[in-house]
VORO-35321 format. One line per field, with one value per residue (C-alpha): x, y, z negated; residue in one letter; residue number from 1. Coordinates in pm, whole numbers, plus 50000, padded with zeros to 5 digits. Layout:
BEGIN
u	[X, ...]
v	[Y, ...]
w	[Z, ...]
type	[A, ...]
seq	[NUM, ...]
END
This chain:
BEGIN
u	[74033, 74040, 74420, 74450, 74224, 74430, 74751, 74605, 74489, 74827, 75020, 74785, 74848, 75226, 75210, 75001, 75247, 75540, 75356, 75309, 75668, 75831, 75622, 75618, 75805, 76111, 76124, 76399, 76647, 76792, 76677, 76959, 76796, 76807, 77078, 77327, 77392, 77058, 76892, 76566, 76420, 76156, 76426, 76435, 76062, 75976, 75872, 75542, 75309, 74980, 74690, 74415, 74112, 74308, 74366, 74695, 75013, 75047, 75351, 75440, 75484, 75106, 75059, 75392, 75464, 75784, 75707, 75422, 75474, 75303, 75242, 75322, 75206, 75318, 75111, 74939, 74565, 74501, 74699, 74568, 74209, 74279, 74512, 74265, 74037, 74301, 74107, 73784, 73923, 74160, 74190, 74491, 74578, 74860, 74777, 74857, 74912, 74902, 75116, 74994, 75298, 75201, 75512, 75578, 75239, 75231, 75167, 74820, 74706, 74834, 74646, 74315, 74253, 74439, 74312, 73948, 74026, 74215, 73938, 73686, 73914, 73957, 73608, 73482, 73816, 73959, 74314, 74539, 74642, 74949, 74934, 75302, 75297, 75669, 75790, 75973, 75814, 75881, 76235, 76294, 76201, 76433, 76125, 76113, 75874, 75555, 75380, 75009, 74954, 75241, 75247, 75528, 75476, 75705, 75707, 75799, 75929, 75887, 76240, 76165, 76346, 76171, 76196, 76051, 75871, 75670, 75622, 75286, 75084, 74718, 74536, 74541, 74232, 74156, 74014, 73759, 73650, 73870, 73916, 73654, 73636, 73799, 74085, 74145, 74152, 74389, 74626, 74658, 74701, 75083, 75123, 74890, 75081, 75401, 75233, 75114]
v	[65229, 65611, 65602, 65376, 65601, 65907, 65723, 65633, 65991, 66131, 65890, 65966, 66342, 66282, 66054, 66304, 66583, 66371, 66287, 66658, 66746, 66462, 66493, 66873, 66987, 67195, 67536, 67551, 67817, 67859, 67819, 67739, 67957, 68278, 68520, 68527, 68897, 68976, 69069, 68881, 68794, 68580, 68330, 68225, 68149, 67779, 67682, 67537, 67666, 67563, 67807, 67789, 67630, 67452, 67079, 67076, 67281, 67539, 67710, 68008, 68230, 68211, 68420, 68598, 68728, 68893, 69213, 69301, 69511, 69316, 69355, 69035, 69008, 68731, 68674, 68436, 68387, 68696, 68934, 68786, 68834, 69209, 69230, 69048, 69354, 69603, 69683, 69712, 70010, 70168, 70206, 69996, 69960, 69718, 69346, 69164, 68812, 68680, 68403, 68200, 68164, 67835, 67623, 67588, 67430, 67056, 66841, 66721, 67080, 67174, 66882, 66900, 67235, 67506, 67443, 67483, 67789, 67953, 67871, 68029, 68332, 68378, 68278, 68629, 68743, 68717, 68769, 68465, 68307, 68083, 67789, 67769, 67430, 67359, 67717, 67739, 68070, 68243, 68108, 68243, 68581, 68526, 68560, 68341, 68532, 68326, 68557, 68537, 68912, 69022, 69073, 69156, 69348, 69314, 69476, 69259, 69495, 69445, 69303, 69038, 69198, 69166, 69436, 69436, 69769, 69736, 69518, 69559, 69425, 69366, 69295, 68946, 68742, 68976, 68677, 68631, 68995, 69174, 69467, 69714, 69822, 70153, 69975, 69749, 70045, 70237, 69940, 69920, 70295, 70306, 70038, 70223, 70547, 70371, 70242, 70587]
w	[65579, 65593, 65558, 65864, 66071, 65975, 66070, 66410, 66471, 66362, 66584, 66873, 66839, 66823, 67127, 67323, 67236, 67351, 67675, 67749, 67661, 67851, 68168, 68207, 68515, 68441, 68607, 68863, 68762, 69105, 69462, 69704, 69970, 69763, 69864, 69574, 69627, 69470, 69798, 69839, 70175, 70341, 70434, 70066, 70054, 70100, 70453, 70326, 70053, 69898, 69895, 69636, 69801, 70078, 70070, 70263, 70252, 70527, 70680, 70462, 70769, 70825, 70511, 70462, 70811, 70921, 71107, 70868, 70557, 70277, 69906, 69714, 69353, 69117, 68805, 68573, 68517, 68300, 68520, 68846, 68727, 68730, 69033, 69260, 69235, 69352, 69672, 69471, 69279, 69532, 69905, 70000, 70368, 70295, 70316, 69995, 69874, 69518, 69369, 69070, 68847, 68678, 68723, 68348, 68275, 68196, 68504, 68401, 68337, 68685, 68840, 68652, 68487, 68678, 69035, 68930, 68721, 69009, 69259, 69024, 68980, 69356, 69476, 69560, 69700, 70050, 69917, 69978, 69647, 69656, 69414, 69321, 69147, 69146, 69106, 69439, 69538, 69206, 69189, 69543, 69395, 69097, 68876, 68565, 68337, 68293, 68045, 68120, 68084, 68312, 68687, 68926, 69249, 69550, 69893, 70189, 70455, 70830, 70852, 70587, 70292, 69957, 69690, 69337, 69303, 68982, 68672, 68502, 68211, 68137, 67809, 67663, 67769, 68061, 68247, 67968, 67988, 67732, 67973, 68091, 68455, 68359, 68181, 68481, 68716, 68485, 68454, 68836, 68896, 68844, 69114, 69352, 69293, 69402, 69718, 69831]
type	[X, X, X, X, X, X, X, X, X, X, X, X, X, X, X, X, X, X, X, X, X, X, X, X, X, X, X, X, X, X, X, X, X, X, X, X, X, X, X, X, X, X, X, X, X, X, X, X, X, X, X, X, X, X, X, X, X, X, X, X, X, X, X, X, X, X, X, X, X, X, X, X, X, X, X, X, X, X, X, X, X, X, X, X, X, X, X, X, X, X, X, X, X, X, X, X, X, X, X, X, X, X, X, X, X, X, X, X, X, X, X, X, X, X, X, X, X, X, X, X, X, X, X, X, X, X, X, X, X, X, X, X, X, X, X, X, X, X, X, X, X, X, X, X, X, X, X, X, X, X, X, X, X, X, X, X, X, X, X, X, X, X, X, X, X, X, X, X, X, X, X, X, X, X, X, X, X, X, X, X, X, X, X, X, X, X, X, X, X, X, X, X, X, X, X, X]
seq	[1, 2, 3, 4, 5, 6, 7, 8, 9, 10, 11, 12, 13, 14, 15, 16, 17, 18, 19, 20, 21, 22, 23, 24, 25, 26, 27, 28, 29, 30, 31, 32, 33, 34, 35, 36, 37, 38, 39, 40, 41, 42, 43, 44, 45, 46, 47, 48, 49, 50, 51, 52, 53, 54, 55, 56, 57, 58, 59, 60, 61, 62, 63, 64, 65, 66, 67, 68, 69, 70, 71, 72, 73, 74, 75, 76, 77, 78, 79, 80, 81, 82, 83, 84, 85, 86, 87, 88, 89, 90, 91, 92, 93, 94, 95, 96, 97, 98, 99, 100, 101, 102, 103, 104, 105, 106, 107, 108, 109, 110, 111, 112, 113, 114, 115, 116, 117, 118, 119, 120, 121, 122, 123, 124, 125, 126, 127, 128, 129, 130, 131, 132, 133, 134, 135, 136, 137, 138, 139, 140, 141, 142, 143, 144, 145, 146, 147, 148, 149, 150, 151, 152, 153, 154, 155, 156, 157, 158, 159, 160, 161, 162, 163, 164, 165, 166, 167, 168, 169, 170, 171, 172, 173, 174, 175, 176, 177, 178, 179, 180, 181, 182, 183, 184, 185, 186, 187, 188, 189, 190, 191, 192, 193, 194, 195, 196]
END
C-alpha cells in the first residue's frame, strides 16, 4: 500500500515538473524592431504594454514618451523592491519607469503568483511598473539577464534613443527584508551619481 502511494506521489511530481517545463514560455532572443546596429530606441518598444494594477494593455507612448528624458529600470522582484524607493532616498527630477523582467517564469506563476506579488511591491509607489509577461520590452532592450538581484538602468533621451547607463545588484531576498535602509540607499548611490 505504501509503495503504491509513493509511486503515485513520485509520478505526480514528475508530471508536474514536465508540465512546468513544457508550458513555460521561451524568452525571445531577438525582437525584429530592434536596430541591429546596437542602437536602441523607443521604436523598438512594443506599441502596447501592460502595467501592474491595470486590467488592459495601454499604448506604450503613454508611459515612455518621446520628447521627455526618462529613466527606465529593468529588474526582477528583489531588485525592484529596492529601486522603487529611489525617490525616497534621493532627489531625482527625472521621471522613471520600472520593468518587471519575469518573462522566463512558468506561465502559471506569471498568471497566478507574480501579478499579486508585483501589486504588493508597487502598492505605495506612483512609479509605473511594466508587467513584461512575454519579454518583448526586455528583448527590445537586448536584455536577457533574469537574475533576481540584478537591475539595469537606461536613459531614454528626448529624441527616443535608449542608452544603458548602469547595471546594479542588490542582496538576495531584498524583498523579504534582507537589506537595511542604509544598504538600500548605498546600493542606489552609484546610479544616482551617474544621473547628476
